[in-house]
VOPAGU-2260 file (C-alpha; in pm, 1 decimal, decimal comma):
REM VOPAGU-2260
SITE   aa  ch    i         X         Y         Z
SITE  MET   A    0      -2,4     -15,8      14,7
SITE  LYS   A    1     286,9     245,5     106,5
SITE  THR   A    2     455,5     166,4    -221,6
SITE  LYS   A    3     116,4     241,7    -425,3
SITE  LYS   A    4      77,8     564,8    -249,4
SITE  LEU   A    5     502,6     694,5    -298,3
SITE  ALA   A    6     444,9     570,1    -708,7
SITE  SER   A    7     121,0     789,5    -702,3
SITE  SER   A    8     338,7    1089,1    -553,5
SITE  ILE   A    9     597,2     998,7    -767,9
SITE  ILE   A   10     380,1    1018,5   -1071,8
SITE  VAL   A   11     237,3    1355,2    -919,5
SITE  ILE   A   12     548,0    1525,3    -863,1
SITE  SER   A   13     689,6    1465,7   -1185,5
SITE  ALA   A   14     386,9    1609,7   -1359,3
SITE  ILE   A   15     370,9    1915,5   -1172,2
SITE  ALA   A   16     773,6    1957,3   -1284,9
SITE  VAL   A   17     689,6    1868,8   -1653,3
SITE  ILE   A   18     441,9    2168,9   -1629,7
SITE  GLN   A   19     693,0    2388,6   -1466,5
SITE  LEU   A   20     960,5    2321,4   -1689,5
SITE  LEU   A   21     691,9    2385,0   -2015,5
SITE  THR   A   22     602,3    2721,8   -1877,3
SITE  PHE   A   23     950,3    2812,3   -1803,8
SITE  SER   A   24    1040,4    2708,3   -2153,7
SITE  SER   A   25     761,4    2896,2   -2297,4
SITE  CYS   A   26     774,9    3210,9   -2089,3
SITE  LYS   A   27    1210,6    3188,7   -2202,5
SITE  GLN   A   28    1084,3    3128,8   -2541,6
SITE  CYS   A   29     875,2    3430,8   -2542,9
SITE  SER   A   30    1116,8    3668,7   -2360,9
SITE  ASP   A   31    1365,9    3556,8   -2600,0
SITE  GLN   A   32    1159,0    3613,3   -2924,7
SITE  LYS   A   33    1118,1    3971,6   -2750,7
SITE  SER   A   34    1458,5    3994,4   -2713,2
SITE  SER   A   35    1512,6    3921,5   -3057,4
SITE  GLU   A   36    1242,0    4165,7   -3181,3
SITE  ALA   A   37    1430,1    4454,4   -3049,4
SITE  ASP   A   38    1756,7    4365,9   -3107,2
SITE  SER   A   39    1606,3    4302,7   -3490,9
SITE  LEU   A   40    1474,7    4643,1   -3504,9
SITE  LYS   A   41    1648,9    4847,9   -3727,2
SITE  GLY   A   42    1613,3    5244,0   -3886,0
SITE  THR   A   43    1672,1    5558,0   -3834,5
SITE  ILE   A   44    1433,7    5835,0   -3695,8
SITE  SER   A   45    1489,7    6198,7   -3790,7
SITE  ILE   A   46    1386,5    6450,8   -3565,4
SITE  SER   A   47    1344,6    6823,8   -3544,7
SITE  GLY   A   48    1184,6    7085,1   -3389,1
SITE  ALA   A   49    1118,8    7282,6   -3060,2
SITE  PHE   A   50    1334,9    7415,1   -2796,7
SITE  ALA   A   51    1070,6    7273,3   -2551,3
SITE  MET   A   52    1079,4    6945,3   -2656,1
SITE  TYR   A   53    1433,9    6892,8   -2721,3
SITE  PRO   A   54    1592,4    6805,0   -2369,6
SITE  MET   A   55    1300,0    6554,9   -2332,7
SITE  VAL   A   56    1325,1    6387,4   -2685,5
SITE  ILE   A   57    1690,5    6360,8   -2580,8
SITE  LYS   A   58    1653,3    6162,3   -2271,0
SITE  TRP   A   59    1358,7    5948,9   -2460,5
SITE  ALA   A   60    1613,6    5880,9   -2754,1
SITE  GLU   A   61    1889,4    5790,4   -2491,9
SITE  GLU   A   62    1664,0    5547,7   -2307,8
SITE  TYR   A   63    1488,0    5357,0   -2596,3
SITE  LYS   A   64    1822,6    5328,5   -2753,0
SITE  LYS   A   65    1911,3    5115,4   -2466,9
SITE  LEU   A   66    1602,0    4902,8   -2560,3
SITE  ARG   A   67    1700,1    4919,1   -2925,4
SITE  PRO   A   68    2057,2    4953,5   -3009,1
SITE  ASN   A   69    2007,7    4926,5   -3381,0
SITE  VAL   A   70    1793,0    5221,4   -3416,2
SITE  ARG   A   71    1963,0    5565,1   -3446,0
SITE  ILE   A   72    1789,6    5896,6   -3381,5
SITE  ASP   A   73    1908,6    6241,5   -3473,7
SITE  ILE   A   74    1734,6    6501,1   -3313,9
SITE  SER   A   75    1794,9    6890,9   -3388,2
SITE  ALA   A   76    1630,0    7210,2   -3195,1
SITE  GLY   A   77    1547,5    7453,8   -3446,7
SITE  GLY   A   78    1198,8    7608,3   -3361,1
SITE  ALA   A   79     871,0    7495,0   -3379,4
SITE  GLY   A   80     795,5    7625,5   -3719,7
SITE  LYS   A   81    1115,8    7522,1   -3872,2
SITE  GLY   A   82     965,0    7124,0   -3686,4
SITE  ILE   A   83     623,6    7154,1   -3820,9
SITE  ALA   A   84     775,8    7263,4   -4179,5
SITE  ASP   A   85    1003,8    7025,6   -4192,7
SITE  ALA   A   86     798,0    6742,0   -4101,2
SITE  LEU   A   87     528,6    6859,7   -4307,2
SITE  SER   A   88     790,9    6856,4   -4574,4
SITE  LYS   A   89     898,8    6532,8   -4519,8
SITE  ILE   A   90    1240,2    6654,5   -4422,6
SITE  VAL   A   91    1212,0    6485,6   -4127,0
SITE  ASP   A   92    1009,2    6193,8   -4018,3
SITE  ILE   A   93     895,5    6384,7   -3667,4
SITE  GLY   A   94     870,4    6747,1   -3606,8
SITE  MET   A   95     877,9    6888,7   -3246,0
SITE  VAL   A   96     601,6    7104,9   -3169,3
SITE  SER   A   97     562,5    7348,8   -2862,0
SITE  ARG   A   98     194,1    7513,5   -2942,7
SITE  GLU   A   99    -114,1    7394,9   -3106,4
SITE  ILE   A  100    -190,7    7257,6   -3430,7
SITE  SER   A  101    -374,2    7508,9   -3674,0
SITE  PRO   A  102    -596,1    7374,2   -3896,1
SITE  GLU   A  103    -440,9    7523,9   -4198,9
SITE  GLU   A  104    -144,0    7265,8   -4058,8
SITE  ILE   A  105    -408,7    7032,8   -4029,4
SITE  ALA   A  106    -541,6    7067,6   -4374,0
SITE  LYS   A  107    -203,3    7004,1   -4469,6
SITE  GLY   A  108    -178,5    6693,6   -4395,1
SITE  ALA   A  109     -53,5    6733,9   -4020,2
SITE  TRP   A  110     -82,5    6433,9   -3765,1
SITE  PHE   A  111     -15,3    6497,7   -3429,4
SITE  ILE   A  112     -39,8    6338,7   -3080,4
SITE  ALA   A  113      93,7    6474,4   -2745,0
SITE  LEU   A  114     365,3    6322,4   -2542,4
SITE  THR   A  115     386,4    6543,2   -2255,6
SITE  LYS   A  116     329,3    6915,1   -2105,1
SITE  ASP   A  117     490,2    7229,5   -2019,4
SITE  ALA   A  118     495,8    7624,6   -1976,9
SITE  VAL   A  119     634,9    7941,0   -2084,8
SITE  LEU   A  120     734,6    8183,3   -1795,4
SITE  PRO   A  121     812,3    8578,5   -1756,2
SITE  THR   A  122    1178,7    8579,3   -1690,7
SITE  ILE   A  123    1463,0    8823,7   -1579,8
SITE  CYS   A  124    1836,0    8817,7   -1470,9
SITE  SER   A  125    1866,3    8690,2   -1100,6
SITE  LYS   A  126    2071,1    9051,2   -1039,6
SITE  ASN   A  127    1742,5    9264,3   -1140,6
SITE  PRO   A  128    1752,6    9519,1    -877,7
SITE  PHE   A  129    1387,8    9511,3    -828,9
SITE  LEU   A  130    1395,1    9123,9    -781,6
SITE  SER   A  131    1263,5    9132,8    -418,6
SITE  GLN   A  132     999,4    9364,0    -517,7
SITE  LEU   A  133     859,8    9186,4    -815,6
SITE  LYS   A  134     899,1    8842,7    -632,2
SITE  ALA   A  135     655,2    8993,8    -379,6
SITE  LYS   A  136     414,2    9135,2    -587,6
SITE  GLY   A  137     458,5    8980,1    -920,4
SITE  LEU   A  138     305,7    9168,7   -1253,3
SITE  SER   A  139     -63,5    9179,6   -1396,4
SITE  LYS   A  140    -127,4    9020,2   -1716,2
SITE  GLN   A  141    -213,8    9352,0   -1835,1
SITE  LYS   A  142     161,2    9520,9   -1733,5
SITE  PHE   A  143     266,2    9221,2   -1939,4
SITE  ILE   A  144      56,1    9305,6   -2220,9
SITE  ASP   A  145     227,3    9685,1   -2182,5
SITE  ILE   A  146     555,6    9555,0   -2183,2
SITE  PHE   A  147     551,0    9317,1   -2484,6
SITE  ILE   A  148     286,4    9434,9   -2721,0
SITE  ASN   A  149     215,8    9796,2   -2659,6
SITE  ASN   A  150     596,5    9875,2   -2572,0
SITE  LYS   A  151     455,7   10108,7   -2317,2
SITE  TYR   A  152     743,8   10119,1   -2068,5
SITE  LYS   A  153    1078,6   10265,5   -2128,5
SITE  THR   A  154    1219,3   10203,7   -1738,9
SITE  TRP   A  155    1161,3    9930,4   -1461,2
SITE  GLY   A  156    1053,0   10236,5   -1287,3
SITE  GLU   A  157     757,4   10285,7   -1508,1
SITE  VAL   A  158     688,3    9922,5   -1455,1
SITE  ILE   A  159     695,0    9912,1   -1106,4
SITE  ASP   A  160     527,3   10256,6   -1001,3
SITE  THR   A  161     829,2   10390,0    -871,6
SITE  LYS   A  162    1064,6   10709,3    -998,4
SITE  SER   A  163    1354,6   10434,0   -1103,4
SITE  LYS   A  164    1532,3   10558,6   -1440,7
SITE  ASP   A  165    1661,8   10192,4   -1481,6
SITE  LYS   A  166    1641,8   10111,3   -1839,5
SITE  LEU   A  167    1435,9    9838,8   -1911,1
SITE  THR   A  168    1518,0    9588,5   -2194,7
SITE  VAL   A  169    1232,4    9363,7   -2390,6
SITE  TYR   A  170    1369,9    9039,5   -2550,1
SITE  THR   A  171    1162,0    8796,2   -2814,5
SITE  ARG   A  172    1209,6    8525,2   -3017,3
SITE  SER   A  173    1349,9    8588,7   -3379,2
SITE  ASP   A  174    1264,7    8217,5   -3485,8
SITE  ALA   A  175     874,6    8097,8   -3542,4
SITE  CYS   A  176     851,2    7920,9   -3222,1
SITE  GLY   A  177     609,9    7769,7   -2926,6
SITE  ALA   A  178     706,5    7977,5   -2660,5
SITE  ALA   A  179     667,9    8267,9   -2835,3
SITE  GLU   A  180     302,0    8208,2   -2983,4
SITE  MET   A  181     183,8    8074,7   -2630,3
SITE  TRP   A  182     346,8    8357,6   -2471,5
SITE  ALA   A  183     151,2    8594,5   -2733,8
SITE  LYS   A  184    -167,4    8353,8   -2659,4
SITE  PHE   A  185    -166,4    8453,8   -2356,7
SITE  LEU   A  186    -109,8    8796,0   -2392,2
SITE  ASP   A  187    -416,8    8814,6   -2655,1
SITE  ALA   A  188    -183,4    8830,4   -2959,0
SITE  LYS   A  189      36,9    8678,3   -3203,8
SITE  GLN   A  190     396,7    8610,8   -3199,7
SITE  GLU   A  191     435,7    8901,5   -3492,1
SITE  ASN   A  192     286,8    9140,5   -3206,6
SITE  LEU   A  193     578,0    9070,6   -2966,6
SITE  LYS   A  194     770,9    9373,5   -2946,1
SITE  GLY   A  195    1181,7    9389,5   -2814,8
SITE  VAL   A  196    1526,5    9264,4   -2943,7
SITE  GLY   A  197    1474,4    8920,0   -3124,7
SITE  VAL   A  198    1710,6    8675,2   -3033,5
SITE  PHE   A  199    1745,5    8346,4   -3162,8
SITE  GLY   A  200    1596,3    8042,9   -2953,8
SITE  ASP   A  201    1542,5    7918,5   -2580,3
SITE  PRO   A  202    1894,8    7914,7   -2533,9
SITE  GLY   A  203    1975,1    8200,6   -2671,2
SITE  ILE   A  204    1710,7    8482,9   -2466,7
SITE  ALA   A  205    1814,7    8300,4   -2158,7
SITE  ASP   A  206    2212,9    8407,8   -2206,5
SITE  ALA   A  207    2080,3    8747,0   -2310,3
SITE  LEU   A  208    1880,6    8783,8   -1969,1
SITE  LYS   A  209    2175,4    8646,0   -1766,3
SITE  LYS   A  210    2426,6    8921,9   -1871,2
SITE  ASP   A  211    2168,1    9197,0   -1859,7
SITE  LYS   A  212    2000,5    9297,4   -1550,3
SITE  SER   A  213    1778,0    9530,7   -1720,2
SITE  GLY   A  214    1616,6    9267,5   -1901,8
SITE  ILE   A  215    1288,8    9134,4   -1947,6
SITE  GLY   A  216    1159,3    8777,7   -2153,7
SITE  PHE   A  217    1066,3    8443,3   -2167,8
SITE  ASN   A  218    1119,0    8097,4   -2120,9
SITE  ASN   A  219    1052,9    7692,2   -2149,8
SITE  VAL   A  220    1040,1    7568,3   -1813,4
SITE  ASN   A  221    1342,0    7390,3   -1888,4
SITE  TYR   A  222    1592,1    7670,1   -1958,7
SITE  VAL   A  223    1516,5    7809,6   -1639,1
SITE  PHE   A  224    1522,4    7507,7   -1415,8
SITE  ASP   A  225    1806,7    7274,2   -1389,0
SITE  CYS   A  226    1627,4    6934,1   -1376,0
SITE  ARG   A  227    1906,8    6780,6   -1176,8
SITE  THR   A  228    1897,6    7011,7    -891,7
SITE  LYS   A  229    1545,2    7138,0    -962,1
SITE  ASN   A  230    1672,9    7496,2    -863,8
SITE  LYS   A  231    1681,7    7777,0   -1138,4
SITE  TYR   A  232    2024,6    7812,8   -1304,6
SITE  GLU   A  233    2260,0    8080,5   -1199,5
SITE  GLY   A  234    2136,8    8415,3   -1301,1
SITE  MET   A  235    1782,0    8317,2   -1411,6
SITE  GLU   A  236    1471,2    8407,1   -1257,8
SITE  VAL   A  237    1088,8    8441,1   -1298,2
SITE  ILE   A  238     831,9    8701,9   -1248,8
SITE  PRO   A  239     554,8    8587,7   -1075,2
SITE  VAL   A  240     220,1    8603,8   -1267,5
SITE  ASP   A  241     -36,8    8807,1   -1027,5
SITE  LEU   A  242    -306,8    8601,3   -1176,8
SITE  ASN   A  243    -582,9    8821,1    -955,2
SITE  ASP   A  244    -419,5    9152,0   -1009,8
SITE  ASN   A  245    -446,6    9212,5    -655,9
SITE  LYS   A  246     -53,0    9341,3    -669,5
SITE  ILE   A  247      78,6    9091,5    -439,5
SITE  ILE   A  248     190,6    8722,3    -493,8
SITE  ASP   A  249     -91,5    8536,1    -302,7
SITE  PRO   A  250      49,8    8185,5    -135,3
SITE  ASP   A  251    -152,2    7990,0    -372,7
SITE  GLU   A  252      15,6    8182,0    -656,4
SITE  ASN   A  253     342,8    8132,3    -521,6
SITE  PHE   A  254     494,6    7812,9    -696,2
SITE  TYR   A  255     781,8    7924,9    -853,3
SITE  GLY   A  256    1061,6    7837,0    -597,2
SITE  ASN   A  257    1176,5    7555,1    -735,8
SITE  LEU   A  258    1119,8    7288,5   -1050,1
SITE  ASP   A  259     870,8    7058,4    -840,6
SITE  GLY   A  260     672,5    7350,6    -742,2
SITE  MET   A  261     677,2    7462,2   -1131,2
SITE  ILE   A  262     552,7    7129,8   -1229,9
SITE  ASN   A  263     325,2    7068,5    -985,5
SITE  ALA   A  264      99,3    7420,1   -1049,9
SITE  ILE   A  265     107,8    7340,0   -1447,6
SITE  ARG   A  266     -38,5    6965,1   -1384,9
SITE  ASP   A  267    -297,8    7138,0   -1129,1
SITE  GLY   A  268    -376,2    7391,0   -1358,9
SITE  LYS   A  269    -241,7    7681,8   -1135,7
SITE  TYR   A  270     -27,7    7845,7   -1397,0
SITE  PRO   A  271    -255,8    7951,4   -1689,7
SITE  SER   A  272    -302,5    7759,8   -1991,3
SITE  PRO   A  273    -198,0    7945,4   -2210,2
SITE  PRO   A  274     127,9    7975,2   -2160,8
SITE  ALA   A  275     129,9    7636,3   -2048,7
SITE  ARG   A  276      57,4    7404,0   -2309,2
SITE  ASP   A  277      45,3    7005,1   -2460,2
SITE  LEU   A  278     401,9    6949,7   -2645,8
SITE  TYR   A  279     339,8    6766,2   -2971,9
SITE  PHE   A  280     525,9    6519,4   -3220,0
SITE  VAL   A  281     386,9    6599,2   -3604,3
SITE  SER   A  282     427,8    6407,4   -3894,0
SITE  ALA   A  283     283,3    6411,6   -4233,3
SITE  GLY   A  284      13,9    6146,2   -4218,7
SITE  LYS   A  285      -1,0    5883,9   -3967,3
SITE  PRO   A  286     359,1    5760,4   -3939,7
SITE  GLN   A  287     418,2    5412,6   -4110,5
SITE  SER   A  288     749,7    5320,9   -4064,8
SITE  LYS   A  289     775,3    5077,0   -3736,3
SITE  VAL   A  290    1065,5    5244,8   -3595,8
SITE  VAL   A  291     866,9    5558,0   -3538,2
SITE  ILE   A  292     573,6    5402,8   -3435,4
SITE  ASP   A  293     744,9    5187,7   -3205,6
SITE  PHE   A  294     915,2    5460,0   -3046,8
SITE  ILE   A  295     608,4    5704,8   -3001,1
SITE  THR   A  296     428,0    5359,4   -2852,6
SITE  TRP   A  297     745,9    5327,5   -2649,0
SITE  ILE   A  298     699,5    5726,5   -2510,2
SITE  LEU   A  299     331,6    5716,1   -2405,4
SITE  ALA   A  300     386,5    5388,6   -2250,2
SITE  ASP   A  301     744,7    5333,8   -2042,6
SITE  GLY   A  302     875,3    5657,5   -2156,4
SITE  GLN   A  303     609,8    5856,3   -1920,1
SITE  LYS   A  304     861,7    5769,4   -1639,0
SITE  PHE   A  305    1162,2    5939,8   -1727,0
SITE  VAL   A  306     902,9    6288,6   -1770,0
SITE  THR   A  307     865,1    6428,3   -1435,5
SITE  GLU   A  308    1254,1    6373,0   -1330,4
SITE  SER   A  309    1351,5    6549,9   -1685,8
SITE  GLY   A  310    1157,5    6852,8   -1537,2
SITE  TYR   A  311     850,7    6805,3   -1806,4
SITE  VAL   A  312     463,9    6733,3   -1688,7
SITE  GLN   A  313     334,7    6372,6   -1717,0
SITE  MET   A  314      37,9    6360,0   -1973,9
SITE  PRO   A  315    -324,6    6226,8   -1727,2
SITE  GLU   A  316    -434,4    5894,3   -1773,6
SITE  GLU   A  317    -741,7    5949,7   -1994,3
SITE  LYS   A  318    -481,7    6155,0   -2266,1
SITE  ILE   A  319    -231,8    5876,4   -2272,3
SITE  LYS   A  320    -554,0    5644,6   -2381,1
SITE  ILE   A  321    -655,7    5878,2   -2649,8
SITE  SER   A  322    -316,8    5916,0   -2775,5
SITE  MET   A  323    -258,3    5572,5   -2815,3
SITE  GLN   A  324    -577,1    5516,6   -2983,7
SITE  LYS   A  325    -507,8    5780,5   -3242,3
SITE  LEU   A  326    -166,6    5586,8   -3277,0
SITE  ASN   A  327    -322,2    5203,8   -3323,2
């Protein structure tokens, strides 16, 4: 009797072992197949456009290439205008665009997908002699309109209602870009209405402001805050927007101290939209390239975990689903 029970137990154990072995073999085969597919995926992806997206896309490309070593990704910044023009003319596979896609561009065949979010901030030099007052009281939307659109002020004294004769120098973008378009939209205008010294690119305005304590301009979040330290870059400061126009920055308006506070304010809608905005990939029609589709799919799924650490705002889950449906 004991012998029969022992034999029966051995049979059961053997059966379990066989099932485990088959399961392990199947999983390993599936894993090997996925790994093989990743290794075999080859091609080149060309991307150009918005300075706002450039640091994020660089990070995504670095992480993606760890999984797809045979895929080459060429990325260049030059402004959202260049990105969408290059994409629609098929000079590149993907254009980086940091503003809304216009009906005219859609009519020309622009296919677009939202991947992350950031904002444009009014910026000055950290050595501005009126920094303390500006951080405490901020400037109203109307003040920014009078500075950037109406060209009303020549001195900082006129801006902050003092007798100071310190010169005011206004900087704007010389390139067609999402930052200027969205900042102008916040001011109820268009990029061509912005007044000031034209400077090419986000890095250009940031460098100009660091050297000019009399200057005022606007920059994307990633050119104001260092995503490694979460603090502002040396020489850069933000003018808080007095959203309720009460001539003081209230506690719920005071989120400019570090990158985390800024990201939370954009995510939660405390910072106005515009100049907060979605950031897009654009192509001439829905992408057909296998590597382009794979890259965008990876960004919407695994790539989102790199967004916050890179100084951007992660897309809400419902928008991710919409983007996935649009891609598939």
